[in-house]
ZAVEXVO-630621 format. One record per atom (N, C-alpha, C, O): x, y, z. Coordinates in steps of 0.001 Angstrom, whole numbers, plus 524288, in hexadecimal, padded with zeros to 5 digits. Each point is the difference from the previous one (the first is absolute). Example, Ala and Ser with C-alpha at 12.3 -4.5 7.8 and 13.67 -1.06 7.14 Angstrom:
833867E9C681E78/7FC86804A680000/80384804B080000/8040C7FFED80299/7FA968042D7FA97/80334804A68003C/7FCFE80442802DA/801FD80454800A9/
END
This chain:
7809F857EE781D4/803B17FC137FE23/805A08016D8018D/803227FCA080164/7FE0B808717FE53/8053B801C480168/8011C7FEC1805BC/804517FE608015C/7F7CB80264801F8/800927FEEF8059A/8011B7FA3C800F5/803337FEB380359/7FA427FDDE7F9D4/800D87FA5D80087/8059B7FE9D7FE80/8028E7FCF0802AF/7FF588054E7F90F/805637FF007FE55/803EC801DE80415/803EA7FD6A8010F/7FAED807308013E/803808020C80415/8000B7FC5C804C8/8041B7FEF180245/7F7527FF377FF2C/7FFA27FC7D80483/802BA7FAC97FEF0/8028F7FDDB80376/7FCE8800227F7D3/8029A7FB1E7FE9D/805EE800A97FFFB/802D87FC85801B7/7FF02807EB7FC5C/8059C8011180004/801FF8007F80598/804327FE0780147/7F8CB8049E8020C/80180800928057B/800087FAB3802B4/8036D7FEE08032F/7F8BE7FDE47FB85/7FFB57FAC580251/804C87FCC97FE73/8024F7FD5880347/7FF29802E37F7C9/804987FD127FE35/804F8801EE802A7/803687FCE58015C/7FD00808337FF5E/804998023780298/8003F7FE28805AB/8042B7FEA4801FA/7F7578015580096/7FFCA7FE4580577/801447FA2E8005D/802D57FE6180388/7FB247FE807F8EA/801257FA6780008/805CF7FEF97FF16/802517FC9380273/7FFF98066E7FA03/8059B7FF737FEF5/803268015F804E2/803A57FD368016E/7FAF18071180118/802B8801A1804C7/7FF457FBF880453/803A47FEE9802F2/7F7B77FEE57FD72/7FEE97FBF9803E9/803817FB457FF31/802467FDFC803BA/7FE2C800387F75E/803617FB797FEE0/805B48013180147/802C87FCA380206/7FEFA8081F7FCCF/8055E8019080128/8010280003805E7/803F27FDF7801D9/7F8638046280111/8009E8004E805B3/7FFAF7FA8D8026F/802DA7FECF803AF/7F9B17FDE87FA42/7FF797FAAE80207/8050B7FCEB7FF17/801BD7FD2380373/800958036E7F7FC/804EB7FD4F7FED3/8045C802088038A/803197FCEE80206/7FD26808247FEB9/803F88024980375/7FF377FE298059A/803C87FEEF802C5/7F763800B27FEDE/7FECA7FE1680540/801E17FA62800AB/8020F7FE9D8041E/7FD417FE2D7F7EA/801DB7FA9C8003C/805E57FFB580089/802087FCDC80306/800B4806677FA0D/805B88001F80049/801BE801B880571/803887FDB08024D/7F9F6806607FFB5/80170801F38052F/7FEBC7FC0B80446/802FF7FF6B803B8/7F8A27FDE27FBCC/7FE987FC07803DD/804067FB998000F/8016F7FE0780425/8005B8007A7F743/803FC7FBEE7FFA1/80515801D680291/8028D7FD01802C3/7FEE3807DA7FC55/804C28022C8025A/7FF8080047805F5/803BB7FED9802CF/7F7B2802AB7FF18/7FF1D8002A805A3/800867FA8B80250/802647FF568041E/7FB6B7FCCF7F94E/800827FAA0801DE/805AB7FE4080039/8019E7FD68803B7/80163804027F851/805907FE9C7FFE9/802EC802A880472/8033A7FD948029E/7FB9E807727FE38/8029E802E18042E/7FE7D7FDF480564/8034B7FFBC8037E/7F7C77FED17FD36/7FE557FDB980506/802D27FAE080104/8019A7FEE480466/7FEFC7FE037F781/802CF7FB0A8008A/805AC800FC8019E/802047FD6480380/80084806547F9FD/8056D8014680164/8005B802008059C/803B27FEBF802CF/7F8788045B7FECD/7FFFC802018055A/7FF6E7FB8E803EA/8028D7FFFB80414/7FA1C7FC447FAAD/7FF5A7FB7C8037A/805087FCE580062/8016E7FE368043A/8013C801257F776/804F27FD218001F/80400802D28035C/803287FD83802A6/7FCB9807A07FD41/803B98030F802FB/7FECE7FFF7805D4/803978002480331/7F7647FFAC7FE3E/7FE8A8006C8057F/7FFAC7FAC4802C3/7FFE17FFDD804CF/7FFF97FBD87F857/7FFC47FAD780273/805567FECD8024F/803F4800567FD48/7FC327FE42807BF/805137FEAE8024E/8024D7FB287FD6B/7FD317FC997FE15/807ED80333801ED/802A97FB817FDBA/7FE5D7FB13802EA/800987FFB3804C3/7FD607FC7F7F876/7FE287FB3B8027F/8043F7FBE78005B/7FF9F7FC6080322/80460804297F9B9/804427FC3580012/8047D80281802FE/80351802AF7FDC8/7FCAF7FC5C80750/80427801FF8034C/802797FB62802CF/7FD4A7FC4F80176/807CC803E07FF4C/802817FBAB802B9/7FDF47FF9280596/7FF6C803E9802BC/7FF827F7577FEE0/7FE167FF0580543/804B07FF2280386/803657FCCB7FEDA/7FCC38061A80575/8044C7FF5C803BB/7FF0A7FB0D8031F/7FBD17FF3F8023F/808147FD6F7FDDB/7FF777FB26802F6/801D3800E580590/803748033180104/7FA2E7F9F48028C/8016C8005880580/804BB7FC88800D7/800217FB857FE42/803AD8068F80460/804C37FD0B80100/7FEC57FB6280389/7FD2580088803D5/804FE7FB057FAE0/7FF117FB3880313/803C67FF8C80492/7FF667FC8380341/80475806E97FD11/803FA7FFA98040C/7FEB680335804CF/80377801048032D/7F7B5800977FD77/7FE8B8030F80494/7FFA37FC65804BF/7FE627FB7D7FFA5/80322806A0804A0/7FFA87FCE0804D8/7FA878005D80235/7FD04803797FE86/801AA7F915804E7/7FADF8000780274/7FF36804FB8031B/7FB96801C9800AE/808A3800738012F/7FFCB804BE80306/7FDC7804917FCBD/7FD348034B8021D/803F97FCEE7F8E6/7FE29804457FCBA/7FA297FFB57FEF0/7FDAF803EA7FE70/7FFDC7F7968025C/7FA637FF727FF36/7FCEC80127804F4/7FB38800707FFCE/8076E800118049F/7FD43800F0804FA/7FDC48057F7FFFC/8023A803A67FDCD/7F9367FCCB804C9/7FD8D8052680051/80044802318055B/7FE1C80452800EF/
END
């Protein structure tokens, strides 16, 4: 009977530790997702850049090849 009580106590301790580690893993996974998102924002080139317009005053000579 003593052995059964010891095993049940060990099982409860392991289950408690499992829940703690699982919760910590969830928090860390969320943080990793946030950091990956920030990294993507940093590495994406700026999409809103002014477009250089071609001057309309060029002579036909400048287009010759």
